[in-house]
BAFI-3210 file (N, C-alpha, C; in Angstrom, 3 decimals, decimal comma, padded with zeros to 6 digits):
// residues 165
n [1|2|3|4|5|6|7|8|9|10|11|12|13|14|15|16|17|18|19|20|21|22|23|24|25|26|27|28|29|30|31|32|33|34|35|36|37|38|39|40|41|42|43|44|45|46|47|48|49|50|51|52|53|54|55|56|57|58|59|60|61|62|63|64|65|66|67|68|69|70|71|72|73|74|75|76|77|78|79|80|81|82|83|84|85|86|87|88|89|90|91|92|93|94|95|96|97|98|99|100|101|102|103|104|105|106|107|108|109|110|111|112|113|114|115|116|117|118|119|120|121|122|123|124|125|126|127|128|129|130|131|132|133|134|135|136|137|138|139|140|141|142|143|144|145|146|147|148|149|150|151|152|153|154|155|156|157|158|159|160|161|162|163|164|165]
n.u [045,387|044,958|043,297|040,981|040,381|039,087|037,032|035,339|034,913|033,035|031,147|029,926|028,654|026,560|026,965|028,407|031,128|032,506|034,862|035,454|033,238|030,081|027,699|024,473|022,269|019,452|017,557|017,906|017,331|014,777|011,472|008,947|006,241|006,449|007,540|004,964|004,001|005,323|004,908|001,947|002,419|003,442|001,350|-000,931|-000,480|000,394|000,178|000,880|003,300|002,767|003,624|005,254|003,340|000,957|-000,236|-001,607|-003,847|-005,783|-005,080|-005,151|-007,953|-008,370|-007,173|-005,089|-004,280|-001,979|-001,709|-004,368|-006,770|-009,950|-010,150|-008,656|-010,056|-011,512|-013,726|-015,749|-014,997|-014,948|-015,041|-012,981|-012,239|-010,166|-010,065|-012,350|-013,660|-012,559|-010,012|-006,276|-005,653|-006,663|-008,895|-010,068|-011,860|-013,094|-016,595|-018,837|-022,489|-023,076|-021,354|-021,612|-020,889|-020,458|-017,980|-015,637|-014,029|-010,142|-008,558|-007,169|-008,669|-011,327|-013,734|-012,701|-013,591|-014,248|-015,392|-016,701|-017,014|-018,729|-018,351|-018,841|-020,284|-022,571|-026,310|-027,681|-029,327|-028,920|-026,577|-024,627|-022,920|-021,555|-021,809|-020,688|-022,927|-023,067|-025,757|-027,661|-029,310|-027,017|-025,870|-026,416|-025,426|-026,414|-024,817|-023,979|-023,417|-021,462|-019,919|-018,698|-018,844|-019,581|-022,611|-022,422|-019,505|-016,483|-016,877|-017,851|-017,627|-017,825|-018,865|-022,089|-024,363|-027,768|-030,391|-029,874|-027,847]
n.v [093,799|096,634|095,730|094,722|096,903|098,410|096,645|096,833|099,209|099,645|097,847|099,174|101,448|100,247|098,705|095,883|094,305|092,123|089,627|091,470|092,522|094,238|094,178|095,589|096,850|095,461|097,617|098,886|097,009|096,885|096,995|094,533|095,577|097,931|097,345|095,865|098,582|099,600|098,107|097,823|100,489|100,579|099,095|100,530|103,154|106,655|107,753|108,947|108,181|108,187|106,880|103,777|102,173|103,708|105,016|107,772|109,216|111,309|113,993|113,342|112,820|110,094|107,051|104,701|101,608|099,561|097,527|097,609|098,390|098,360|100,407|102,125|103,543|106,630|109,275|110,590|109,082|106,838|103,538|100,175|096,789|094,316|092,006|089,751|091,135|093,632|093,568|093,416|094,870|098,039|100,360|103,753|106,219|110,067|111,066|113,434|114,684|116,607|115,451|112,835|110,815|108,342|105,715|104,283|101,269|100,306|098,190|096,425|096,358|095,344|092,825|092,378|093,139|092,802|093,508|096,337|099,753|102,563|105,669|107,843|110,848|110,551|110,705|108,368|105,169|105,522|104,987|102,517|099,553|097,871|095,207|095,016|093,816|092,687|092,691|091,930|093,314|095,054|093,350|094,400|096,454|097,792|100,859|101,383|101,832|099,478|096,860|093,672|091,348|091,083|090,919|089,728|088,619|089,294|090,208|092,858|095,789|098,949|101,774|103,286|105,894|105,442|102,832|102,102|103,064]
n.w [155,795|155,107|152,817|154,479|155,810|153,922|153,007|155,085|155,326|153,131|153,744|155,700|154,282|153,850|151,645|150,103|149,096|147,135|146,168|144,125|143,260|143,388|145,753|146,397|148,337|150,089|149,658|147,403|145,333|142,884|144,081|143,987|144,018|142,777|140,310|139,433|139,151|137,175|134,737|134,532|133,666|131,403|129,704|129,863|128,784|129,408|132,063|135,075|137,268|141,007|143,285|144,340|144,317|143,279|140,343|138,324|136,377|133,855|134,552|137,219|138,089|137,754|138,871|139,809|142,149|142,976|145,230|147,398|149,893|151,447|152,393|150,972|149,352|149,213|150,340|147,804|145,420|142,915|143,325|142,411|142,675|141,839|142,895|145,265|148,467|148,359|147,463|146,329|143,107|142,607|141,078|140,185|140,502|139,876|140,075|140,038|140,540|138,492|136,775|135,692|133,875|131,361|131,961|130,561|131,206|131,074|129,204|130,679|132,861|131,890|132,591|135,081|137,162|140,737|142,848|145,133|145,707|145,717|146,321|145,132|143,817|142,351|141,627|143,698|143,205|140,229|138,908|137,105|136,980|133,902|131,714|128,334|125,524|122,396|119,940|122,531|125,478|127,839|130,489|133,971|136,859|140,064|140,723|143,495|147,169|149,085|148,155|148,743|146,964|143,648|141,178|138,684|138,719|137,694|134,884|134,124|132,040|131,932|133,547|133,896|133,661|133,845|132,587|130,234|127,247]
ca.u [044,794|044,326|042,004|040,349|039,686|038,203|035,431|034,997|034,272|032,165|029,841|029,593|027,749|025,398|027,246|029,243|032,437|032,834|035,358|035,573|031,661|029,660|026,387|023,836|021,394|017,862|016,720|018,360|016,594|013,028|010,462|007,842|004,971|007,547|007,733|003,666|003,519|005,981|004,272|000,957|002,243|003,702|-000,046|-001,686|000,347|-000,015|-000,379|002,224|003,522|002,931|004,442|005,638|001,927|-000,028|-000,730|-002,868|-004,173|-006,670|-004,909|-005,487|-008,823|-008,479|-005,971|-004,859|-003,421|-001,744|-002,233|-005,197|-007,750|-011,217|-009,752|-007,836|-011,500|-011,955|-015,076|-016,003|-014,467|-016,007|-013,605|-013,352|-010,937|-009,892|-010,711|-013,511|-013,643|-011,890|-008,300|-005,582|-005,441|-007,745|-009,240|-010,926|-012,129|-013,967|-017,473|-019,933|-023,737|-022,788|-020,651|-022,005|-020,815|-019,837|-016,478|-015,211|-012,587|-009,324|-008,627|-006,656|-009,762|-012,504|-013,652|-011,621|-014,259|-014,933|-015,982|-016,622|-017,443|-019,770|-018,531|-018,720|-021,255|-023,593|-027,344|-028,251|-029,928|-029,027|-025,320|-024,655|-021,842|-022,619|-021,083|-021,358|-023,084|-023,380|-026,824|-028,500|-029,217|-025,871|-026,054|-025,920|-025,622|-026,357|-023,319|-024,205|-023,205|-020,202|-020,267|-017,640|-019,084|-020,593|-023,415|-021,525|-018,181|-015,344|-017,460|-018,332|-016,550|-017,666|-020,174|-022,852|-026,284|-029,554|-030,501|-029,682|-026,831]
ca.v [094,987|097,438|095,058|094,578|098,077|099,080|095,892|097,588|100,838|099,238|097,164|100,422|102,170|099,879|097,752|094,715|094,343|090,511|089,433|092,720|092,529|095,113|093,720|096,404|096,022|094,936|098,572|099,293|096,264|097,379|096,131|094,012|096,657|099,078|096,411|096,016|099,900|099,738|096,966|098,532|101,746|100,180|098,405|101,480|104,342|108,274|108,079|109,500|107,093|108,864|106,202|102,362|101,587|104,330|105,966|108,641|109,592|111,976|114,933|113,020|112,227|108,472|106,350|102,940|101,204|097,964|096,980|097,982|097,583|098,960|101,857|102,997|104,152|107,760|109,783|111,483|108,011|105,147|102,458|098,774|096,216|093,194|090,855|090,237|091,658|094,698|093,284|093,524|095,969|099,042|101,616|104,534|107,894|111,015|111,666|114,294|114,838|117,254|114,996|111,355|110,227|107,070|105,827|102,715|100,217|100,290|096,716|095,721|096,411|094,806|091,429|091,897|093,840|091,534|094,155|097,889|100,655|103,624|106,584|109,545|111,752|110,614|110,187|106,805|104,350|106,015|104,659|101,360|098,548|096,878|094,353|095,147|093,051|092,809|092,243|092,182|094,213|094,890|092,922|095,413|096,227|099,087|101,014|102,054|101,167|098,934|095,231|092,658|090,444|091,713|089,620|089,416|088,613|089,345|090,841|094,293|096,581|099,926|102,358|104,720|106,499|104,726|101,091|102,273|104,117]
ca.w [157,056|154,249|152,080|155,159|156,340|152,586|153,168|156,298|154,957|151,981|154,551|156,725|153,875|153,128|150,371|150,188|148,184|147,504|144,982|142,977|142,690|144,654|146,167|146,655|149,826|149,457|149,381|145,846|144,687|142,513|144,543|143,340|143,609|141,654|138,935|138,799|138,425|135,746|133,961|134,369|133,083|130,106|129,272|129,664|128,769|129,711|133,201|135,866|138,638|141,701|144,293|143,914|144,261|142,575|138,924|138,213|135,090|133,340|135,692|138,875|138,115|137,389|139,796|139,489|143,371|142,481|146,100|148,126|150,618|151,604|153,414|149,904|148,751|150,063|149,850|146,491|144,633|142,702|143,278|141,815|142,910|140,881|143,322|146,218|149,531|148,559|147,499|145,230|142,497|142,254|139,804|141,055|139,371|140,440|139,295|140,758|140,325|137,372|135,755|135,745|132,250|130,787|132,255|130,127|131,827|129,911|128,505|131,592|133,763|131,257|132,965|136,202|138,553|141,603|144,228|144,272|146,928|145,751|147,277|144,257|144,090|141,065|142,311|143,957|142,139|138,735|137,997|137,293|136,444|132,751|130,795|127,089|125,157|121,044|120,102|123,644|126,659|128,415|132,060|134,820|138,532|140,359|141,415|144,773|148,285|149,077|147,827|148,263|145,824|142,362|140,517|137,087|138,758|136,363|133,549|133,754|130,977|132,327|134,497|133,295|134,210|133,317|132,685|128,684|127,118]
c.u [044,137|043,423|040,957|039,756|038,813|037,043|035,147|033,887|032,898|031,085|029,538|028,737|026,784|025,684|028,222|030,223|032,932|033,819|035,548|033,972|031,135|027,785|025,687|022,919|020,001|017,337|016,991|017,750|015,197|012,325|009,335|006,692|005,343|007,206|006,044|003,535|003,991|005,390|003,017|000,841|002,685|002,234|-000,696|-000,904|-000,377|-000,653|001,176|002,204|004,016|003,628|004,543|004,104|000,599|000,128|-001,384|-003,033|-005,318|-006,536|-005,289|-006,825|-009,525|-007,016|-006,156|-003,748|-003,076|-002,160|-003,235|-006,266|-009,473|-010,937|-008,781|-008,958|-011,848|-013,146|-014,807|-015,282|-015,446|-014,736|-014,551|-012,085|-011,268|-010,279|-011,654|-012,999|-012,471|-010,266|-007,795|-005,809|-006,958|-007,760|-010,081|-011,023|-013,189|-015,344|-018,615|-021,795|-023,740|-022,198|-020,502|-022,269|-020,222|-018,783|-016,435|-013,815|-011,344|-009,416|-008,194|-007,691|-010,999|-012,334|-012,949|-012,430|-014,701|-015,715|-015,591|-017,154|-017,522|-019,431|-018,492|-019,936|-022,477|-025,181|-027,500|-029,248|-029,963|-027,673|-025,160|-022,962|-022,437|-021,326|-021,505|-021,311|-023,519|-024,855|-027,675|-027,933|-027,874|-026,704|-025,819|-026,202|-025,648|-025,379|-023,328|-024,071|-021,685|-020,549|-018,703|-017,499|-020,233|-021,176|-022,732|-020,395|-017,102|-015,882|-017,774|-017,038|-016,854|-019,070|-020,556|-024,094|-027,189|-028,908|-030,081|-028,250|-027,113]
c.v [095,979|097,153|095,115|095,958|098,436|098,182|096,353|098,821|100,601|098,783|098,322|101,205|101,657|098,535|096,663|094,528|093,004|090,146|090,398|093,042|093,565|094,588|094,631|096,000|096,470|096,254|099,102|098,307|096,934|095,997|095,739|094,623|097,675|098,342|096,173|097,312|099,861|099,077|097,571|099,843|101,415|099,397|099,686|102,707|105,759|108,728|108,674|108,925|108,254|108,221|104,948|101,760|102,343|105,500|106,760|109,159|110,737|113,192|114,760|112,350|110,830|107,891|105,044|102,913|099,713|096,940|097,872|097,563|098,189|100,521|102,814|103,916|105,124|108,351|110,545|110,333|107,311|104,203|100,853|097,998|095,053|091,620|090,879|090,436|092,831|094,427|092,937|094,829|096,679|100,012|102,480|105,702|108,486|111,072|112,310|114,160|115,543|116,313|113,326|110,676|108,739|106,945|104,239|102,335|100,285|098,561|095,896|095,576|095,764|093,392|091,080|092,247|093,085|092,187|095,787|098,882|102,119|104,694|108,299|110,150|111,659|110,227|108,677|106,365|104,965|106,086|103,251|100,732|097,968|096,697|094,528|093,974|093,195|092,327|092,044|092,928|093,732|094,090|093,645|095,296|097,573|099,374|101,978|101,247|100,489|097,698|094,319|091,548|091,324|090,531|089,214|089,593|088,669|089,542|092,252|095,160|098,198|100,260|103,426|105,188|105,709|103,416|101,077|103,096|104,610]
c.w [155,981|153,555|153,015|155,381|154,983|152,773|154,054|155,724|154,249|152,840|155,075|156,252|153,167|151,860|150,704|149,056|148,401|146,244|143,723|142,607|143,929|144,755|146,798|147,942|148,921|149,326|148,136|144,830|144,187|143,543|143,838|143,424|142,572|140,512|138,279|138,532|137,148|134,510|133,565|133,217|131,404|129,194|128,945|129,894|128,986|131,169|133,860|137,410|140,041|143,014|143,447|144,335|143,741|141,458|138,882|136,514|134,827|134,239|136,750|139,047|138,165|137,952|139,539|141,294|143,103|143,800|147,327|148,705|150,173|151,756|152,253|149,262|149,826|149,417|148,861|145,549|144,511|142,625|142,998|141,667|141,847|141,617|144,862|147,393|149,357|148,353|146,474|144,435|142,361|141,467|140,498|140,360|140,347|139,596|140,182|140,223|138,670|136,086|136,138|134,676|132,486|131,671|131,978|130,890|130,626|129,994|129,876|132,626|133,300|131,994|133,914|137,601|139,122|142,702|144,166|145,739|146,289|146,375|146,591|144,427|142,691|141,885|142,568|142,960|140,451|138,046|138,074|136,692|135,347|132,017|129,605|126,249|123,476|120,686|121,078|124,494|127,523|129,878|132,607|136,133|139,179|141,108|142,134|145,897|148,023|148,900|147,754|147,407|144,842|142,024|139,669|137,528|137,237|135,335|133,031|132,856|131,269|133,122|133,714|134,078|133,568|133,078|131,294|128,607|125,725]
res [m|k|a|l|r|k|a|g|i|a|i|g|t|g|c|l|v|a|g|g|f|t|v|l|p|a|q|a|a|p|s|a|a|s|a|k|v|d|s|y|m|a|a|v|p|n|g|t|k|l|s|n|n|e|i|a|y|e|g|g|q|v|r|v|l|m|n|a|t|a|k|s|c|k|p|g|w|y|c|v|w|e|h|s|n|w|r|g|a|m|g|k|w|k|a|s|s|e|n|c|k|k|f|k|f|t|k|y|w|r|n|k|v|s|s|f|w|a|r|g|g|c|p|r|q|n|y|f|l|k|d|a|k|k|w|q|p|d|p|f|e|p|f|e|g|k|k|a|y|v|r|y|n|d|r|y|d|y|a|a|r|g|y|t|d]
***
C-alpha cells in the first residue's frame, strides 16, 4: 500500500515512476520548434533566442521565425519565406527610407527565398531581391508588395537598392 501511495503522489505531480525510472510529462520534452531554433542558432551564431520559434540578431533589427505565416510579417519589416505562399521559416529585417542598405542573406537563407512581403520603409520601385552571379549581371526582382511566388525561386542572395550595386 505504501508503494502505491508513492506512485499516486508521483503521478499527481505530473511524473510517472515505473520500475525505478522517472518518466517526465510531454511538456518537459524539448519541442520540435525549439530544436529547430537551437539548430539554426548553432548554424548562425550570435543570435538571441526570444522564444521556441523566434531568434533576434543585430539588436532585434533582424529576426528569424522558424514557423511563420503572412500574418507574422508586421508593418515596418521586409519579410522572406523559405516556401511559397508565405509558409515555413521566415527571415525579416527593418529598413527605413534613410537606411535602405544592402542586406546580405546568411548562408542558411541564400537560395531559399520562395515568397516575400515588403512592408518596410524603402522607396517603392527602388529595392530589389538579387541573385549574385559572377561575371554577369545579377538577376533581380522588384522587392515591393506581397508575392506568393518569386520569379527566381530559391535563387536570391541579397536585397539592395537600385538595379546595380
